[in-house]
Every structure is written in structure tokens, then in C-alpha cells.
C-alpha positions, 0 to 999 in steps of 0.5 A: 392341110385344112378340112372344112366340115359344113354339116353336123357330124359326130364328135368322133369325126373331129377326134379322128381327124385330129389324130392326123398332125398335119390336118387342121379341122374347121367346123362351119356348120350350116353355112350357105353355098355362097359362103362356102364358095368364098372360103373353099379355096383355103381347104384341101378337103370338104366333109358333108352329110346330106344337108350341104349341096356340093355344087359345081360352083363350090367345086370350081372355087375349090382351087386346092380341093382334093376330096369331098367326103360324104359321111354316108352312102348317097352322094346325090347331093354332090355334083360328082361330074363337076368334081371329076372334071376338076380332078377332085375325089368324091368318097362315101362310107358304104356299109357304115350305116347299112344296119341302121337303114335295114332295121328301119325298113324292117320296122316299117314293114311291121308298122304297116302290117300291124297298123302301129302308127294308126293305133298309137294315134288312136290311143293318144286321142283317148280312144280304144279301137281294138277291133279296127286295127286287126292286122296281118303277119309278115311270117310266110309272106313274100318279100321282094327286094329291089337291090341286095347290096349292103342294106338289101342283103341285111334286110333279106337275111333278117326277113328270112329269120322272120319266116318270110320268103325273100325274092330279089332283083339285082343284076349286079349280084351273082345268083350264087351269092344270093343263094348263100343269103337264102335269097332267090334272084328273079326278074323284075316282073316276077318280083312285082307279081309275087311280092306281098312287100316290096322294099327298095334298096338301090342308089338313085341314078339315071337308071333307077330314077323314077323306076317305080312308076305307074306302069311298074305299080300296075304290075304289082300284086293287088294289095302290095305294101311298098317300103322306100328307105333308099332315096327319094325320086326312085318312086314317082310319088304322084303315081304311088299316091294314085295307086294308094287311092285306088287300093292297088297299093295297100300301104306304103312306108316312105323315109325319103322324098324327091324334095326334102322336106317335101312341099306337097304333103299329099302322100305324107298325109295319106291314111295308109302311109307311114312317113318319116323325115329321112331317118334311115341312118339316124341311129347313134351307132350309124352316125359314129360309124360314118363319122369315123370312117369318113375321117379316116378315109379323108385323113389317109388320102391327104396324108398318105395318098391312100384312096378308098371308097371313091365313087369317081375315077380321075386321072392324077 
């Protein structure tokens, strides 16, 4: 059996797959959709990160394809419907990079509160502008979490330890479970009304796409800070830019964009925005975690027919 890997993954992924004697690994990093279409029929599995777009054309050409593995949590670069229709499993690695993303979200909050990026740029420009970079403390502020799954729950627990009051909206989490984490579940409107900081931790779906829009932003507290380390397209970027320009939103930290890399840099270049190039899961530890996890899952499926962490349901 053959596994094709088209995105750069940690060496541990290949090492783990090589433990399965029945599996041969083929690395072809960065090849195009057309090139994948030409060769995919020779493979039983395809492993990607976020760079490769696993389109319907690739799925349809994969006559022997059994599984597409995503070394990470989000699968919005994979045509899950096409895979399901073709009888191909799509699996991800939930939780493997959760700590890395959570720590970035918290770091973003500190950076917004204390103007760290601006102060650093000022120092690098040979300036000493101590007086203009007076910030605020996040202790005793209200953090509103949109989603308390693998990542959001970690952010919530760590924020509690920092002295923040943590509210959350998540219709899929029981109140009892939230209480165990010291998090209070509230309605969307209550969260928007009370939160000093809002951090987004939901997957991109039909339900969440463009869910943070002009109308929602208008319901938020004046001077709110917004952090998005989840997925691009959840926040309507032009609406966020407008809210920043009006002062409704005091600052925003954005790691993910609707188009990556973004062609329009208006939001990125706003003086009250901290922008990073989708680095939420880019820690050394997270990359090893997702690499090992997806390798084991793909290997177990191909050799033992063990199916775990799949995001679709197919009839076999």
C-alpha cells in the first residue's frame, strides 16, 4: 500500500508510517493539483496539511484512494462531500495542536493589551516612546470565548489562572462541563455585551461562516478586543475593518484570513491590528504531535481497518 504526502510534515510522520511494513511512503511536496490528479490512482492514502487543496478532481481520480489524512484540525482545504460521495474517509488530528493555538491566542491578548508589537517597532526605529505605549491589564477583564472545544477550553482555563472572568457561547457543551472548567455559558448576545476580549475557537462551517459580521460587531462592548486564531472567513474582514476605523473595536489580532495569503492588506496594515501568517499550530511540539498522530491513524486504517478521528460518514 502506498501513501502520498504532498505538504511538508515533520520527519516523525514518515518514521511512524515506516513502522508499518505493508506501507510505502512517497513524498512529493508542493506538487500541483494537475500533477496529483495524474498520479493519485496509485495511492491508497493522501496526507496533507493546509497547503494542498484536495479538490473533487483529485478525489475522483483516486480510484484506489481509501483515506485523506489532514495533519491538523481544520479540513476546509478538503472537499469532504466529494470524498464522502466517493467512499473515501477524511480524518484529522483534533487536539494535537490545541495547546499551540491556545497559547498564541493568549499571546495575542497580551500583545494587544500592552501594545507589544507597536512598542517593538518603535524601538527598532531608534525611538523611545515610553509614554504613548501605556496599556491595560487583562487581569479582572472579561474574556468571551466563542467555542470551548479543544482549543477554547485551554484558553479558558489559562485565562482563569490569569485572573480573567471567562464567559463562553457553545451550544454543544453542557453547562456542567463548562462549570468544571470555571467557565460560565451564556447566550451570544450576553457574551457580546459583557466581554472585553472575544476569542474565536470554532471550525469554519456553513453555520459559522461570516458569523462575526457587521450586525454582531454592533452588539459588542465599545472598545472590545477581538482575537481570531481559528479559521479565516468566520470574521467578515471588511466589517471588522470598519469597526476598527470607527473605534467600536479597539484592537484585533488575526492569525487566519479568508484568502491566504490575503491579497487585500487593508486589515493587516491597520495600526490597531496584529497580524500573523496562520502560525497558530506552528510550534515544534504541535508539528510533531500532528505528524505522529495522522501517521498512526492512516497506518491503522490501511493495515487494520481501524477508523478514528474521521469527519465524514461513509457506507462500506
